[in-house]
C-alpha positions in Angstrom: -15.4 -15.0 -29.6 -13.1 -12.0 -29.4 -11.1 -13.7 -26.5 -11.7 -10.5 -24.6 -13.3 -12.4 -21.6 -10.7 -15.1 -20.2 -12.9 -16.3 -17.1 -15.9 -15.7 -15.6 -18.1 -16.7 -12.5 -21.2 -16.2 -10.8 -23.1 -14.3 -7.8 -25.8 -15.5 -5.7 -26.9 -18.6 -8.2 -28.4 -21.4 -6.6 -26.9 -24.7 -6.6 -29.2 -26.3 -9.2 -28.5 -23.9 -11.7 -24.3 -23.7 -11.1 -24.6 -27.7 -11.7 -26.5 -27.4 -15.1 -24.1 -24.0 -16.1 -21.0 -26.2 -15.5 -22.3 -29.9 -17.3 -23.3 -27.5 -19.9 -20.1 -26.2 -20.0 -18.0 -29.9 -19.6 -20.7 -31.1 -22.6 -19.9 -28.2 -25.1 -15.8 -28.5 -24.5 -16.1 -24.3 -23.0 -15.2 -23.4 -19.7 -16.9 -22.8 -17.3 -17.2 -20.9 -14.1 -13.7 -20.1 -12.1 -15.5 -18.4 -9.4 -19.0 -18.1 -7.5 -19.5 -15.5 -4.6 -22.3 -16.7 -1.9 -23.0 -15.3 1.4 -20.5 -16.9 3.7 -19.0 -16.7 7.0 -18.9 -18.5 10.3 -22.2 -17.2 11.4 -24.3 -17.7 8.2 -25.4 -21.0 9.5 -26.7 -19.4 13.1 -28.4 -16.6 11.0 -32.2 -14.9 11.6 -33.6 -15.5 8.1 -36.2 -12.8 9.2 -33.7 -10.2 9.1 -32.4 -11.0 5.6 -33.9 -11.2 2.4 -34.5 -14.4 0.8 -32.5 -13.5 -2.0 -29.5 -14.2 -0.9 -28.2 -18.0 -1.5 -25.9 -18.8 1.3 -23.1 -21.4 1.6 -24.7 -25.0 1.9 -23.4 -28.8 1.8 -25.1 -29.0 -1.9 -22.9 -26.0 -3.1 -19.8 -27.4 -1.0 -20.0 -30.4 -3.3 -20.4 -28.5 -6.5 -17.2 -26.5 -5.6 -15.7 -29.9 -4.7 -16.4 -31.6 -7.8 -16.1 -28.6 -10.7 -13.0 -27.0 -8.7 -14.4 -23.6 -8.1 -13.0 -21.3 -6.2 -15.2 -19.4 -3.3 -15.4 -15.6 -3.0 -17.6 -15.2 0.1 -18.9 -11.9 0.5 -19.8 -10.7 4.2 -16.7 -13.1 5.4 -16.7 -11.0 8.2 -20.8 -11.4 9.0 -20.9 -7.8 8.6 -18.6 -7.1 11.7 -20.6 -9.0 14.2 -18.3 -10.8 15.7 -15.7 -7.7 16.2 -18.4 -5.6 17.3 -19.0 -7.7 20.1 -15.5 -8.3 20.9 -15.1 -4.2 20.7 -18.0 -4.2 22.9 -16.2 -6.0 25.5 -13.0 -4.5 25.7 -14.4 -0.9 25.3 -17.8 -0.9 26.5 -20.1 1.8 25.0 -18.5 2.3 21.8 -20.8 -0.4 20.3 -25.1 0.4 20.0 -25.6 -3.0 21.4 -29.8 -2.8 21.4 -29.6 -1.5 18.1 -27.1 -4.4 16.7 -29.8 -6.7 18.9 -33.0 -5.2 16.9 -31.2 -5.0 13.3 -28.3 -7.8 13.1 -29.4 -11.1 11.5 -26.3 -12.5 13.3 -27.8 -11.6 16.9 -29.0 -15.2 17.9 -28.4 -17.2 20.6 -26.4 -19.8 18.0 -24.0 -16.8 17.2 -23.5 -15.7 20.5 -22.7 -19.0 21.4 -20.0 -19.4 18.5 -18.4 -16.4 19.3 -17.4 -17.8 22.5 -16.3 -20.4 20.9 -14.4 -18.0 18.5 -12.5 -16.2 21.4 -11.3 -19.7 22.8 -9.8 -20.4 19.1 -8.6 -16.8 18.8 -6.6 -17.1 22.3 -4.9 -20.6 21.3 -4.4 -18.9 18.4 -3.6 -15.1 19.5 -6.1 -13.8 17.2 -9.5 -11.9 17.8 -12.6 -13.6 17.4 -13.6 -11.8 13.9 -9.7 -13.5 12.8 -10.6 -16.6 13.9 -13.9 -16.4 12.0 -12.1 -15.3 9.2 -9.8 -18.0 9.3 -12.8 -20.5 9.5 -13.4 -19.7 5.7 -9.4 -20.6 4.9 -9.5 -23.6 6.7 -12.2 -25.4 4.3 -11.4 -28.4 2.0 -12.0 -25.8 -1.2 -10.3 -22.6 -2.6 -11.2 -19.6 -0.7 -10.6 -16.0 -1.5 -12.6 -13.4 0.6 -12.8 -9.5 0.3 -12.6 -8.1 3.6 -12.6 -4.3 4.3 -10.3 -3.3 7.3 -9.6 0.0 9.4 -6.0 0.4 9.5 -2.6 -1.4 8.9 -2.8 -3.3 11.8 -6.2 -4.8 10.9 -4.8 -5.7 7.5 -1.9 -7.7 9.1 -4.0 -9.4 11.7 -6.2 -10.5 8.6 -3.1 -11.9 6.9 -2.1 -13.8 9.9 -5.4 -14.9 10.1 -5.5 -16.3 6.6 -2.3 -18.4 7.4 -3.1 -20.1 10.3 -4.2 -23.6 10.2 -6.8 -23.9 12.9 -8.2 -26.9 15.0 -11.7 -26.4 15.6 
């Protein structure tokens, strides 16, 4: 009422709840969510579900439809799959720098499907002069919805590469 909240969003809401909230807002002529945060990255569809908590809401086709219908900004968390593809790449470039046994045991992304995806990301990365991680980030920015990801980098070069990955229009 005081005008202090200009926009708001949700995080980890299931699609049906977002739809209910957005339809309520529309019916009552009030602003709905402008942003939604969910677990989403190139490897999310190949995850080992037994290694994650069921509280995480992942991007799926129903959620994508809601984003399109209501023009909600998607803000994925874990956009780089907890560094999974970067760790595989680093292990190839500098063996022994990554504890691969630990990665196999603990990472929900360490699956046959995501190992195959990593090989595809390397090919895409070679085509666009990018690492597999940045090709994976590019996946998020080449969707038919507006996307904004929060990522972490360790140095200026990684930040530069991330910006380049976002600007590339990939063909998968």
